[in-house]
C-alpha positions as CSV (number, residue, x, y, z in Angstrom):
1,M,-89.2,86.3,-119.5
2,A,-85.8,86.8,-121.0
3,G,-84.1,90.0,-120.0
4,K,-85.9,90.2,-116.5
5,K,-83.3,90.4,-113.7
6,P,-83.7,88.2,-110.6
7,D,-85.0,90.1,-107.5
8,H,-81.6,90.3,-105.9
9,E,-80.3,92.1,-109.1
10,A,-83.2,94.6,-109.4
11,A,-82.4,98.3,-109.1
12,P,-82.0,99.4,-105.4
13,K,-85.1,101.1,-104.0
14,N,-83.2,103.6,-101.8
15,E,-79.8,104.7,-100.7
16,D,-79.6,102.2,-97.8
17,E,-80.3,99.3,-100.1
18,A,-77.7,100.5,-102.6
19,A,-75.1,100.9,-99.8
20,F,-75.9,97.4,-98.5
21,R,-75.6,95.9,-101.9
22,Q,-72.2,97.6,-102.5
23,A,-71.0,96.3,-99.1
24,M,-72.1,92.8,-99.9
25,A,-70.7,92.7,-103.4
26,G,-68.7,89.5,-103.9
27,V,-70.1,87.8,-100.8
28,R,-71.2,84.2,-101.5
29,P,-73.1,81.7,-99.4
30,L,-71.0,79.1,-97.6
31,K,-71.1,75.6,-99.1
32,Q,-73.2,73.2,-97.1
33,E,-70.3,71.1,-95.8
34,A,-68.5,74.3,-94.6
35,R,-71.3,75.3,-92.3
36,I,-71.0,74.8,-88.6
37,T,-74.1,73.6,-86.7
38,P,-74.2,74.9,-83.1
39,A,-74.7,72.3,-80.4
40,K,-78.2,72.2,-78.9
41,K,-78.4,73.4,-75.3
42,K,-79.8,71.1,-72.7
43,T,-83.0,72.4,-71.2
44,T,-83.6,71.5,-67.6
45,A,-87.0,71.4,-66.0
46,V,-86.2,74.5,-64.0
47,T,-85.4,76.6,-67.1
48,R,-88.5,75.3,-68.9
49,R,-90.6,76.3,-65.9
50,N,-88.9,79.7,-65.7
51,K,-89.5,80.3,-69.4
52,E,-93.2,79.3,-69.0
53,Q,-93.7,81.6,-66.0
54,A,-92.1,84.8,-67.3
55,T,-90.1,85.6,-70.4
56,L,-88.5,88.6,-72.0
57,S,-90.0,89.6,-75.3
58,Q,-87.2,89.5,-77.8
59,D,-88.9,92.2,-79.9
60,Q,-89.3,94.8,-77.2
61,N,-86.9,93.5,-74.5
62,V,-89.7,94.0,-72.0
63,F,-90.7,91.6,-69.3
64,T,-93.8,89.6,-69.9
65,F,-95.9,88.3,-67.0
66,S,-97.2,84.7,-67.1
67,D,-100.9,83.9,-66.9
68,P,-102.0,82.6,-63.5
69,V,-102.7,78.9,-63.4
70,D,-104.4,78.9,-60.0
71,L,-105.3,82.5,-59.1
72,R,-106.5,83.3,-55.6
73,E,-109.0,86.2,-55.8
74,V,-108.1,89.0,-53.4
75,Q,-110.8,91.0,-51.7
76,S,-111.6,94.7,-52.5
77,E,-110.5,95.9,-49.1
78,E,-107.7,93.4,-48.6
79,N,-104.3,95.0,-47.9
80,L,-101.4,93.5,-49.9
81,F,-97.8,93.1,-49.0
82,F,-94.8,91.4,-50.6
83,A,-91.1,91.6,-49.9
84,R,-88.3,89.5,-51.5
85,A,-85.9,87.7,-49.3
86,G,-83.1,90.1,-48.2
87,I,-85.2,93.2,-48.0
88,Q,-84.5,94.9,-44.7
89,Q,-87.4,95.0,-42.3
90,K,-86.8,98.8,-41.8
91,V,-87.2,99.4,-45.6
92,A,-90.4,97.2,-45.7
93,K,-91.8,99.1,-42.8
94,R,-91.1,102.5,-44.3
95,L,-92.7,101.3,-47.6
96,R,-95.8,100.2,-45.8
97,R,-96.0,103.6,-44.0
98,G,-95.8,105.4,-47.3
99,E,-92.5,107.2,-46.3
100,Y,-91.0,106.9,-49.7
101,P,-92.6,109.5,-52.0
102,P,-93.6,107.9,-55.4
103,E,-91.5,109.2,-58.2
104,D,-94.0,108.0,-60.8
105,E,-97.4,106.2,-61.0
106,L,-99.5,104.0,-63.2
107,D,-103.3,104.1,-63.1
108,L,-104.8,100.9,-64.4
109,H,-108.5,101.9,-64.0
110,G,-110.5,100.9,-67.1
111,Y,-107.8,98.5,-68.5
112,T,-108.6,95.0,-69.6
113,V,-106.4,92.2,-68.0
114,N,-104.3,92.0,-71.2
115,E,-103.9,95.8,-71.4
116,A,-103.0,96.0,-67.7
117,R,-100.3,93.2,-68.2
118,T,-98.7,95.1,-71.0
119,A,-98.9,98.5,-69.4
120,L,-97.4,97.2,-66.1
121,A,-94.5,95.5,-67.8
122,D,-93.8,98.6,-69.9
123,F,-94.1,100.9,-66.9
124,I,-91.6,98.9,-64.8
125,D,-89.2,98.7,-67.8
126,N,-89.4,102.5,-68.3
127,C,-88.9,103.2,-64.6
128,K,-85.8,101.1,-64.6
129,K,-84.5,103.0,-67.7
130,Q,-85.1,106.3,-65.8
131,Y,-83.6,105.1,-62.5
132,I,-86.9,105.3,-60.7
133,R,-87.1,103.3,-57.5
134,Y,-90.4,104.1,-55.8
135,V,-93.7,104.1,-57.7
136,R,-97.4,103.9,-57.0
137,I,-99.6,101.5,-59.0
138,I,-103.3,102.2,-58.9
139,H,-105.3,99.0,-59.6
140,G,-108.6,99.9,-58.1
141,K,-110.9,97.8,-55.9
142,G,-113.1,96.3,-58.6
143,F,-116.3,98.1,-57.6
144,R,-117.2,98.6,-61.3
145,S,-116.4,95.0,-62.4
146,E,-118.9,92.1,-62.6
147,D,-119.7,90.7,-59.1
148,K,-117.6,93.5,-57.6
149,I,-114.5,91.2,-57.9
150,P,-111.2,93.2,-58.1
151,V,-109.9,91.5,-61.3
152,I,-107.0,93.9,-62.0
153,K,-106.0,94.0,-58.3
154,T,-105.9,90.2,-58.2
155,H,-103.8,90.0,-61.3
156,V,-101.4,92.8,-60.3
157,A,-100.9,91.0,-56.9
158,Y,-100.0,87.8,-58.9
159,W,-97.8,89.5,-61.5
160,L,-95.6,91.8,-59.4
161,P,-93.7,89.1,-57.5
162,Q,-92.8,87.5,-60.9
163,H,-90.9,90.6,-62.0
164,P,-87.2,90.4,-61.0
165,D,-87.0,94.2,-60.6
166,V,-89.9,94.3,-58.1
167,L,-88.3,94.1,-54.6
168,A,-91.4,94.8,-52.5
169,F,-94.9,96.3,-52.6
170,A,-97.5,97.2,-50.0
171,S,-101.0,98.6,-50.1
172,C,-101.1,102.4,-49.9
173,L,-102.3,104.5,-47.1
174,A,-105.8,105.8,-47.4
175,K,-104.6,109.3,-48.6
176,D,-102.8,107.6,-51.5
177,G,-105.5,105.1,-52.6
178,G,-105.7,102.7,-49.7
179,S,-106.3,99.1,-50.7
180,G,-106.9,100.2,-54.3
181,A,-103.3,101.1,-54.9
182,L,-99.8,99.9,-54.1
183,Y,-96.5,101.4,-53.2
184,V,-93.8,99.5,-55.1
185,L,-90.0,99.4,-54.5
186,L,-88.0,98.6,-57.6
187,R,-84.5,97.4,-58.0
188,S,-82.2,100.3,-58.8
189,A,-80.5,100.3,-62.1
190,K,-76.8,101.3,-62.2
191,R,-76.3,104.8,-63.7
192,K,-73.8,105.0,-66.5
């Protein structure tokens, strides 16, 4: 194998690689004793619990919902409501009355639980990027699922309070989907 160049000396495959090699010419690895090892951070029980419950995906920077440990099934016709501490009663009341017109919506009919989890996280993330505050999420009532149990509705009711950008949600008025959909108030992003 005499005459064969090592992989790092092979001809560049494209212009980017050639530019990178040129920029890195003369760069040498640090000697082992010259390296600095960062101190390990102490992990408290609270941060471990928070990491287990909900994390940001480093690849996509999109919120990921945790799986329910002890999930209470909601009923098909059950009306849902959630509001974070600090939400004004007047705002919560207007949300329940459907007085805020939804600026966007997500329909989760036909989704599996995993597909719904990903779609919901992506949807909220995209809404924040577009400065959207009021949305409607259609989860259905579960009439087509086994035993008529609203699986997606149950999971959405569990997931939404986990997301830090969800300030409140309430079941829709009959004209907007009733107990098969939610009005959701999102935290507003600061415009640049």
